[in-house]
PDB file with one MODEL, atoms N, CA, C and O in Angstrom:
MODEL        1
ATOM      1  N   UNK A   1       0.847  -1.180   0.000  1.00  0.00           N
ATOM      2  CA  UNK A   1       0.000   0.000   0.000  1.00  0.00           C
ATOM      3  C   UNK A   1       0.891   1.242   0.000  1.00  0.00           C
ATOM      4  O   UNK A   1       1.880   1.323   0.729  1.00  0.00           O
ATOM      5  N   UNK A   2       0.519   2.179  -0.818  1.00  0.00           N
ATOM      6  CA  UNK A   2       1.314   3.400  -0.935  1.00  0.00           C
ATOM      7  C   UNK A   2       0.779   4.447   0.017  1.00  0.00           C
ATOM      8  O   UNK A   2      -0.421   4.517   0.279  1.00  0.00           O
ATOM      9  N   UNK A   3       1.684   5.257   0.528  1.00  0.00           N
ATOM     10  CA  UNK A   3       1.319   6.228   1.547  1.00  0.00           C
ATOM     11  C   UNK A   3       1.026   7.610   1.001  1.00  0.00           C
ATOM     12  O   UNK A   3       0.994   7.847  -0.206  1.00  0.00           O
ATOM     13  N   UNK A   4       0.817   8.500   1.938  1.00  0.00           N
ATOM     14  CA  UNK A   4       0.488   9.891   1.594  1.00  0.00           C
ATOM     15  C   UNK A   4       1.599  10.574   0.821  1.00  0.00           C
ATOM     16  O   UNK A   4       1.341  11.371  -0.080  1.00  0.00           O
ATOM     17  N   UNK A   5       2.843  10.258   1.178  1.00  0.00           N
ATOM     18  CA  UNK A   5       3.962  10.914   0.502  1.00  0.00           C
ATOM     19  C   UNK A   5       3.985  10.557  -0.983  1.00  0.00           C
ATOM     20  O   UNK A   5       4.363  11.382  -1.814  1.00  0.00           O
ATOM     21  N   UNK A   6       3.583   9.335  -1.316  1.00  0.00           N
ATOM     22  CA  UNK A   6       3.532   8.922  -2.710  1.00  0.00           C
ATOM     23  C   UNK A   6       2.454   9.715  -3.453  1.00  0.00           C
ATOM     24  O   UNK A   6       2.678  10.178  -4.571  1.00  0.00           O
ATOM     25  N   UNK A   7       1.303   9.865  -2.836  1.00  0.00           N
ATOM     26  CA  UNK A   7       0.202  10.617  -3.438  1.00  0.00           C
ATOM     27  C   UNK A   7       0.594  12.084  -3.597  1.00  0.00           C
ATOM     28  O   UNK A   7       0.312  12.700  -4.624  1.00  0.00           O
ATOM     29  N   UNK A   8       1.240  12.634  -2.580  1.00  0.00           N
ATOM     30  CA  UNK A   8       1.671  14.029  -2.647  1.00  0.00           C
ATOM     31  C   UNK A   8       2.685  14.217  -3.773  1.00  0.00           C
ATOM     32  O   UNK A   8       2.609  15.198  -4.512  1.00  0.00           O
ATOM     33  N   UNK A   9       3.618  13.304  -3.909  1.00  0.00           N
ATOM     34  CA  UNK A   9       4.605  13.385  -4.982  1.00  0.00           C
ATOM     35  C   UNK A   9       3.925  13.291  -6.347  1.00  0.00           C
ATOM     36  O   UNK A   9       4.324  13.969  -7.293  1.00  0.00           O
ATOM     37  N   UNK A  10       2.916  12.461  -6.441  1.00  0.00           N
ATOM     38  CA  UNK A  10       2.152  12.320  -7.676  1.00  0.00           C
ATOM     39  C   UNK A  10       1.462  13.630  -8.034  1.00  0.00           C
ATOM     40  O   UNK A  10       1.494  14.055  -9.189  1.00  0.00           O
ATOM     41  N   UNK A  11       0.844  14.265  -7.057  1.00  0.00           N
ATOM     42  CA  UNK A  11       0.161  15.546  -7.279  1.00  0.00           C
ATOM     43  C   UNK A  11       1.158  16.651  -7.634  1.00  0.00           C
ATOM     44  O   UNK A  11       0.866  17.502  -8.475  1.00  0.00           O
ATOM     45  N   UNK A  12       2.330  16.642  -7.000  1.00  0.00           N
ATOM     46  CA  UNK A  12       3.343  17.644  -7.310  1.00  0.00           C
ATOM     47  C   UNK A  12       3.849  17.481  -8.739  1.00  0.00           C
ATOM     48  O   UNK A  12       4.080  18.476  -9.427  1.00  0.00           O
ATOM     49  N   UNK A  13       4.023  16.262  -9.188  1.00  0.00           N
ATOM     50  CA  UNK A  13       4.450  16.013 -10.556  1.00  0.00           C
ATOM     51  C   UNK A  13       3.370  16.462 -11.544  1.00  0.00           C
ATOM     52  O   UNK A  13       3.677  17.040 -12.586  1.00  0.00           O
ATOM     53  N   UNK A  14       2.119  16.196 -11.215  1.00  0.00           N
ATOM     54  CA  UNK A  14       1.018  16.633 -12.061  1.00  0.00           C
ATOM     55  C   UNK A  14       0.969  18.159 -12.134  1.00  0.00           C
ATOM     56  O   UNK A  14       0.717  18.719 -13.201  1.00  0.00           O
ATOM     57  N   UNK A  15       1.205  18.831 -11.017  1.00  0.00           N
ATOM     58  CA  UNK A  15       1.218  20.296 -10.984  1.00  0.00           C
ATOM     59  C   UNK A  15       2.379  20.824 -11.835  1.00  0.00           C
ATOM     60  O   UNK A  15       2.227  21.834 -12.523  1.00  0.00           O
ATOM     61  N   UNK A  16       3.521  20.159 -11.798  1.00  0.00           N
ATOM     62  CA  UNK A  16       4.659  20.561 -12.610  1.00  0.00           C
ATOM     63  C   UNK A  16       4.317  20.470 -14.097  1.00  0.00           C
ATOM     64  O   UNK A  16       4.671  21.352 -14.879  1.00  0.00           O
ATOM     65  N   UNK A  17       3.630  19.401 -14.474  1.00  0.00           N
ATOM     66  CA  UNK A  17       3.231  19.228 -15.868  1.00  0.00           C
ATOM     67  C   UNK A  17       2.220  20.293 -16.298  1.00  0.00           C
ATOM     68  O   UNK A  17       2.286  20.800 -17.418  1.00  0.00           O
ATOM     69  N   UNK A  18       1.291  20.626 -15.407  1.00  0.00           N
ATOM     70  CA  UNK A  18       0.303  21.655 -15.721  1.00  0.00           C
ATOM     71  C   UNK A  18       0.989  23.003 -15.870  1.00  0.00           C
ATOM     72  O   UNK A  18       0.634  23.776 -16.760  1.00  0.00           O
ATOM     73  N   UNK A  19       1.967  23.305 -15.017  1.00  0.00           N
ATOM     74  CA  UNK A  19       2.715  24.573 -15.142  1.00  0.00           C
ATOM     75  C   UNK A  19       3.446  24.648 -16.482  1.00  0.00           C
ATOM     76  O   UNK A  19       3.471  25.698 -17.123  1.00  0.00           O
ATOM     77  N   UNK A  20       4.039  23.534 -16.900  1.00  0.00           N
ATOM     78  CA  UNK A  20       4.731  23.504 -18.189  1.00  0.00           C
ATOM     79  C   UNK A  20       3.746  23.730 -19.332  1.00  0.00           C
ATOM     80  O   UNK A  20       4.051  24.444 -20.288  1.00  0.00           O
ATOM     81  N   UNK A  21       2.579  23.129 -19.234  1.00  0.00           N
ATOM     82  CA  UNK A  21       1.551  23.310 -20.272  1.00  0.00           C
ATOM     83  C   UNK A  21       1.056  24.755 -20.283  1.00  0.00           C
ATOM     84  O   UNK A  21       0.813  25.318 -21.351  1.00  0.00           O
ATOM     85  N   UNK A  22       0.906  25.356 -19.107  1.00  0.00           N
ATOM     86  CA  UNK A  22       0.502  26.761 -19.019  1.00  0.00           C
ATOM     87  C   UNK A  22       1.504  27.655 -19.736  1.00  0.00           C
ATOM     88  O   UNK A  22       1.119  28.542 -20.498  1.00  0.00           O
ATOM     89  N   UNK A  23       2.773  27.424 -19.494  1.00  0.00           N
ATOM     90  CA  UNK A  23       3.817  28.230 -20.132  1.00  0.00           C
ATOM     91  C   UNK A  23       3.757  28.075 -21.651  1.00  0.00           C
ATOM     92  O   UNK A  23       3.903  29.051 -22.387  1.00  0.00           O
ATOM     93  N   UNK A  24       3.545  26.860 -22.106  1.00  0.00           N
ATOM     94  CA  UNK A  24       3.451  26.610 -23.543  1.00  0.00           C
ATOM     95  C   UNK A  24       2.239  27.315 -24.150  1.00  0.00           C
ATOM     96  O   UNK A  24       2.337  27.926 -25.215  1.00  0.00           O
ATOM     97  N   UNK A  25       1.098  27.228 -23.470  1.00  0.00           N
ATOM     98  CA  UNK A  25      -0.115  27.883 -23.962  1.00  0.00           C
ATOM     99  C   UNK A  25       0.050  29.399 -24.012  1.00  0.00           C
ATOM    100  O   UNK A  25      -0.385  30.043 -24.966  1.00  0.00           O
ATOM    101  N   UNK A  26       0.676  29.965 -22.987  1.00  0.00           N
ATOM    102  CA  UNK A  26       0.883  31.412 -22.969  1.00  0.00           C
ATOM    103  C   UNK A  26       1.814  31.848 -24.092  1.00  0.00           C
ATOM    104  O   UNK A  26       1.601  32.890 -24.711  1.00  0.00           O
ATOM    105  N   UNK A  27       2.848  31.051 -24.354  1.00  0.00           N
ATOM    106  CA  UNK A  27       3.740  31.366 -25.471  1.00  0.00           C
ATOM    107  C   UNK A  27       2.979  31.312 -26.794  1.00  0.00           C
ATOM    108  O   UNK A  27       3.135  32.184 -27.649  1.00  0.00           O
ATOM    109  N   UNK A  28       2.157  30.279 -26.950  1.00  0.00           N
ATOM    110  CA  UNK A  28       1.390  30.134 -28.186  1.00  0.00           C
ATOM    111  C   UNK A  28       0.383  31.266 -28.364  1.00  0.00           C
ATOM    112  O   UNK A  28       0.157  31.734 -29.480  1.00  0.00           O
ATOM    113  N   UNK A  29      -0.202  31.691 -27.291  1.00  0.00           N
ATOM    114  CA  UNK A  29      -1.221  32.737 -27.361  1.00  0.00           C
ATOM    115  C   UNK A  29      -0.607  34.086 -27.704  1.00  0.00           C
ATOM    116  O   UNK A  29      -1.221  34.886 -28.411  1.00  0.00           O
ATOM    117  N   UNK A  30       0.591  34.344 -27.213  1.00  0.00           N
ATOM    118  CA  UNK A  30       1.211  35.648 -27.436  1.00  0.00           C
ATOM    119  C   UNK A  30       2.152  35.655 -28.637  1.00  0.00           C
ATOM    120  O   UNK A  30       2.661  36.713 -29.007  1.00  0.00           O
ATOM    121  N   UNK A  31       2.392  34.510 -29.246  1.00  0.00           N
ATOM    122  CA  UNK A  31       3.309  34.441 -30.391  1.00  0.00           C
ATOM    123  C   UNK A  31       2.728  35.219 -31.570  1.00  0.00           C
ATOM    124  O   UNK A  31       1.534  35.138 -31.862  1.00  0.00           O
ATOM    125  N   UNK A  32       3.587  35.961 -32.229  1.00  0.00           N
ATOM    126  CA  UNK A  32       3.148  36.770 -33.369  1.00  0.00           C
ATOM    127  C   UNK A  32       2.978  35.919 -34.629  1.00  0.00           C
ATOM    128  O   UNK A  32       2.139  36.219 -35.479  1.00  0.00           O
ATOM    129  N   UNK A  33       3.770  34.871 -34.743  1.00  0.00           N
ATOM    130  CA  UNK A  33       3.705  34.038 -35.934  1.00  0.00           C
ATOM    131  C   UNK A  33       3.445  32.615 -35.546  1.00  0.00           C
ATOM    132  O   UNK A  33       3.961  32.193 -34.512  1.00  0.00           O
ATOM    133  N   UNK A  34       2.701  31.848 -36.272  1.00  0.00           N
ATOM    134  CA  UNK A  34       1.893  32.266 -37.409  1.00  0.00           C
ATOM    135  C   UNK A  34       0.619  32.958 -36.926  1.00  0.00           C
ATOM    136  O   UNK A  34       0.175  32.731 -35.800  1.00  0.00           O
ATOM    137  N   UNK A  35       0.042  33.788 -37.764  1.00  0.00           N
ATOM    138  CA  UNK A  35      -1.196  34.443 -37.354  1.00  0.00           C
ATOM    139  C   UNK A  35      -2.274  33.384 -37.102  1.00  0.00           C
ATOM    140  O   UNK A  35      -2.510  32.511 -37.936  1.00  0.00           O
ATOM    141  N   UNK A  36      -2.902  33.476 -35.971  1.00  0.00           N
ATOM    142  CA  UNK A  36      -3.886  32.464 -35.594  1.00  0.00           C
ATOM    143  C   UNK A  36      -5.289  32.981 -35.863  1.00  0.00           C
ATOM    144  O   UNK A  36      -5.568  34.175 -35.751  1.00  0.00           O
ATOM    145  N   UNK A  37      -6.146  32.067 -36.212  1.00  0.00           N
ATOM    146  CA  UNK A  37      -7.528  32.452 -36.423  1.00  0.00           C
ATOM    147  C   UNK A  37      -8.181  32.743 -35.070  1.00  0.00           C
ATOM    148  O   UNK A  37      -7.667  32.363 -34.017  1.00  0.00           O
ATOM    149  N   UNK A  38      -9.292  33.405 -35.126  1.00  0.00           N
ATOM    150  CA  UNK A  38     -10.006  33.746 -33.892  1.00  0.00           C
ATOM    151  C   UNK A  38     -10.393  32.486 -33.124  1.00  0.00           C
ATOM    152  O   UNK A  38     -10.296  32.446 -31.897  1.00  0.00           O
ATOM    153  N   UNK A  39     -10.828  31.464 -33.847  1.00  0.00           N
ATOM    154  CA  UNK A  39     -11.231  30.214 -33.203  1.00  0.00           C
ATOM    155  C   UNK A  39     -10.055  29.554 -32.473  1.00  0.00           C
ATOM    156  O   UNK A  39     -10.215  29.056 -31.358  1.00  0.00           O
ATOM    157  N   UNK A  40      -8.890  29.551 -33.095  1.00  0.00           N
ATOM    158  CA  UNK A  40      -7.712  28.957 -32.457  1.00  0.00           C
ATOM    159  C   UNK A  40      -7.336  29.719 -31.195  1.00  0.00           C
ATOM    160  O   UNK A  40      -6.989  29.117 -30.180  1.00  0.00           O
ATOM    161  N   UNK A  41      -7.406  31.047 -31.261  1.00  0.00           N
ATOM    162  CA  UNK A  41      -7.099  31.855 -30.078  1.00  0.00           C
ATOM    163  C   UNK A  41      -8.104  31.580 -28.968  1.00  0.00           C
ATOM    164  O   UNK A  41      -7.727  31.489 -27.800  1.00  0.00           O
ATOM    165  N   UNK A  42      -9.380  31.446 -29.323  1.00  0.00           N
ATOM    166  CA  UNK A  42     -10.394  31.157 -28.315  1.00  0.00           C
ATOM    167  C   UNK A  42     -10.169  29.796 -27.677  1.00  0.00           C
ATOM    168  O   UNK A  42     -10.280  29.655 -26.459  1.00  0.00           O
ATOM    169  N   UNK A  43      -9.854  28.795 -28.488  1.00  0.00           N
ATOM    170  CA  UNK A  43      -9.592  27.454 -27.956  1.00  0.00           C
ATOM    171  C   UNK A  43      -8.388  27.463 -27.027  1.00  0.00           C
ATOM    172  O   UNK A  43      -8.405  26.833 -25.969  1.00  0.00           O
ATOM    173  N   UNK A  44      -7.346  28.176 -27.426  1.00  0.00           N
ATOM    174  CA  UNK A  44      -6.159  28.284 -26.582  1.00  0.00           C
ATOM    175  C   UNK A  44      -6.500  28.990 -25.282  1.00  0.00           C
ATOM    176  O   UNK A  44      -6.031  28.593 -24.216  1.00  0.00           O
ATOM    177  N   UNK A  45      -7.324  30.044 -25.365  1.00  0.00           N
ATOM    178  CA  UNK A  45      -7.744  30.769 -24.168  1.00  0.00           C
ATOM    179  C   UNK A  45      -8.546  29.892 -23.220  1.00  0.00           C
ATOM    180  O   UNK A  45      -8.350  29.943 -22.005  1.00  0.00           O
ATOM    181  N   UNK A  46      -9.450  29.086 -23.773  1.00  0.00           N
ATOM    182  CA  UNK A  46     -10.238  28.179 -22.934  1.00  0.00           C
ATOM    183  C   UNK A  46      -9.351  27.141 -22.265  1.00  0.00           C
ATOM    184  O   UNK A  46      -9.502  26.852 -21.078  1.00  0.00           O
ATOM    185  N   UNK A  47      -8.429  26.587 -23.031  1.00  0.00           N
ATOM    186  CA  UNK A  47      -7.515  25.598 -22.465  1.00  0.00           C
ATOM    187  C   UNK A  47      -6.634  26.220 -21.389  1.00  0.00           C
ATOM    188  O   UNK A  47      -6.345  25.591 -20.371  1.00  0.00           O
ATOM    189  N   UNK A  48      -6.213  27.452 -21.622  1.00  0.00           N
ATOM    190  CA  UNK A  48      -5.401  28.172 -20.640  1.00  0.00           C
ATOM    191  C   UNK A  48      -6.175  28.381 -19.343  1.00  0.00           C
ATOM    192  O   UNK A  48      -5.650  28.143 -18.256  1.00  0.00           O
ATOM    193  N   UNK A  49      -7.411  28.823 -19.459  1.00  0.00           N
ATOM    194  CA  UNK A  49      -8.250  29.040 -18.276  1.00  0.00           C
ATOM    195  C   UNK A  49      -8.465  27.729 -17.505  1.00  0.00           C
ATOM    196  O   UNK A  49      -8.379  27.705 -16.278  1.00  0.00           O
ATOM    197  N   UNK A  50      -8.744  26.650 -18.230  1.00  0.00           N
ATOM    198  CA  UNK A  50      -8.953  25.353 -17.585  1.00  0.00           C
ATOM    199  C   UNK A  50      -7.682  24.861 -16.894  1.00  0.00           C
ATOM    200  O   UNK A  50      -7.747  24.291 -15.805  1.00  0.00           O
ATOM    201  N   UNK A  51      -6.531  25.079 -17.523  1.00  0.00           N
ATOM    202  CA  UNK A  51      -5.265  24.650 -16.924  1.00  0.00           C
ATOM    203  C   UNK A  51      -4.978  25.447 -15.648  1.00  0.00           C
ATOM    204  O   UNK A  51      -4.485  24.892 -14.666  1.00  0.00           O
ATOM    205  N   UNK A  52      -5.285  26.745 -15.664  1.00  0.00           N
ATOM    206  CA  UNK A  52      -5.077  27.568 -14.468  1.00  0.00           C
ATOM    207  C   UNK A  52      -5.976  27.090 -13.332  1.00  0.00           C
ATOM    208  O   UNK A  52      -5.549  27.017 -12.180  1.00  0.00           O
ATOM    209  N   UNK A  53      -7.219  26.766 -13.663  1.00  0.00           N
ATOM    210  CA  UNK A  53      -8.138  26.250 -12.647  1.00  0.00           C
ATOM    211  C   UNK A  53      -7.618  24.926 -12.082  1.00  0.00           C
ATOM    212  O   UNK A  53      -7.633  24.717 -10.869  1.00  0.00           O
ATOM    213  N   UNK A  54      -7.164  24.044 -12.957  1.00  0.00           N
ATOM    214  CA  UNK A  54      -6.637  22.736 -12.532  1.00  0.00           C
ATOM    215  C   UNK A  54      -5.423  22.919 -11.624  1.00  0.00           C
ATOM    216  O   UNK A  54      -5.293  22.232 -10.611  1.00  0.00           O
ATOM    217  N   UNK A  55      -4.537  23.844 -11.989  1.00  0.00           N
ATOM    218  CA  UNK A  55      -3.350  24.103 -11.176  1.00  0.00           C
ATOM    219  C   UNK A  55      -3.742  24.623  -9.796  1.00  0.00           C
ATOM    220  O   UNK A  55      -3.163  24.214  -8.790  1.00  0.00           O
ATOM    221  N   UNK A  56      -4.709  25.511  -9.746  1.00  0.00           N
ATOM    222  CA  UNK A  56      -5.160  26.039  -8.456  1.00  0.00           C
ATOM    223  C   UNK A  56      -5.688  24.913  -7.570  1.00  0.00           C
ATOM    224  O   UNK A  56      -5.365  24.850  -6.383  1.00  0.00           O
ATOM    225  N   UNK A  57      -6.495  24.032  -8.143  1.00  0.00           N
ATOM    226  CA  UNK A  57      -7.030  22.905  -7.376  1.00  0.00           C
ATOM    227  C   UNK A  57      -5.927  21.966  -6.903  1.00  0.00           C
ATOM    228  O   UNK A  57      -5.962  21.489  -5.769  1.00  0.00           O
ATOM    229  N   UNK A  58      -4.953  21.698  -7.761  1.00  0.00           N
ATOM    230  CA  UNK A  58      -3.836  20.841  -7.365  1.00  0.00           C
ATOM    231  C   UNK A  58      -3.030  21.465  -6.235  1.00  0.00           C
ATOM    232  O   UNK A  58      -2.640  20.777  -5.292  1.00  0.00           O
ATOM    233  N   UNK A  59      -2.781  22.767  -6.328  1.00  0.00           N
ATOM    234  CA  UNK A  59      -2.018  23.434  -5.276  1.00  0.00           C
ATOM    235  C   UNK A  59      -2.775  23.420  -3.945  1.00  0.00           C
ATOM    236  O   UNK A  59      -2.165  23.277  -2.885  1.00  0.00           O
ATOM    237  N   UNK A  60      -4.090  23.566  -4.001  1.00  0.00           N
ATOM    238  CA  UNK A  60      -4.895  23.470  -2.774  1.00  0.00           C
ATOM    239  C   UNK A  60      -4.812  22.068  -2.190  1.00  0.00           C
ATOM    240  O   UNK A  60      -4.699  21.900  -0.976  1.00  0.00           O
ATOM    241  N   UNK A  61      -4.869  21.072  -3.050  1.00  0.00           N
ATOM    242  CA  UNK A  61      -4.793  19.673  -2.616  1.00  0.00           C
ATOM    243  C   UNK A  61      -3.431  19.389  -1.971  1.00  0.00           C
ATOM    244  O   UNK A  61      -3.353  18.755  -0.919  1.00  0.00           O
ATOM    245  N   UNK A  62      -2.368  19.863  -2.612  1.00  0.00           N
ATOM    246  CA  UNK A  62      -1.013  19.638  -2.091  1.00  0.00           C
ATOM    247  C   UNK A  62      -0.840  20.350  -0.755  1.00  0.00           C
ATOM    248  O   UNK A  62      -0.240  19.793   0.165  1.00  0.00           O
ATOM    249  N   UNK A  63      -1.359  21.579  -0.634  1.00  0.00           N
ATOM    250  CA  UNK A  63      -1.230  22.328   0.601  1.00  0.00           C
ATOM    251  C   UNK A  63      -1.983  21.660   1.752  1.00  0.00           C
ATOM    252  O   UNK A  63      -1.577  21.787   2.907  1.00  0.00           O
ATOM    253  N   UNK A  64      -3.058  20.962   1.456  1.00  0.00           N
ATOM    254  CA  UNK A  64      -3.856  20.325   2.495  1.00  0.00           C
ATOM    255  C   UNK A  64      -3.226  19.029   3.002  1.00  0.00           C
ATOM    256  O   UNK A  64      -3.596  18.532   4.066  1.00  0.00           O
ATOM    257  N   UNK A  65      -2.283  18.486   2.248  1.00  0.00           N
ATOM    258  CA  UNK A  65      -1.640  17.235   2.669  1.00  0.00           C
ATOM    259  C   UNK A  65      -0.548  17.530   3.675  1.00  0.00           C
ATOM    260  O   UNK A  65       0.194  18.501   3.530  1.00  0.00           O
ATOM    261  N   UNK A  66      -0.448  16.677   4.714  1.00  0.00           N
ATOM    262  CA  UNK A  66       0.594  16.903   5.733  1.00  0.00           C
ATOM    263  C   UNK A  66       1.983  16.572   5.211  1.00  0.00           C
ATOM    264  O   UNK A  66       2.965  16.708   5.940  1.00  0.00           O
TER     265      UNK A  66
ENDMDL
END
């Protein structure tokens, strides 16, 4: 049986991956080239918002673990 530290490490790794994805999305959203269609920008914006929400929830979960 795996303990709390294993679960916490799992959540921290997931948060690290979400942070990396956030950085990538922000770069893509602000990149000048190639010109993106409005739909692509909206999809990127939605994904960015969802990733930020997910990161916030993960950080709350990690903070609550002893």
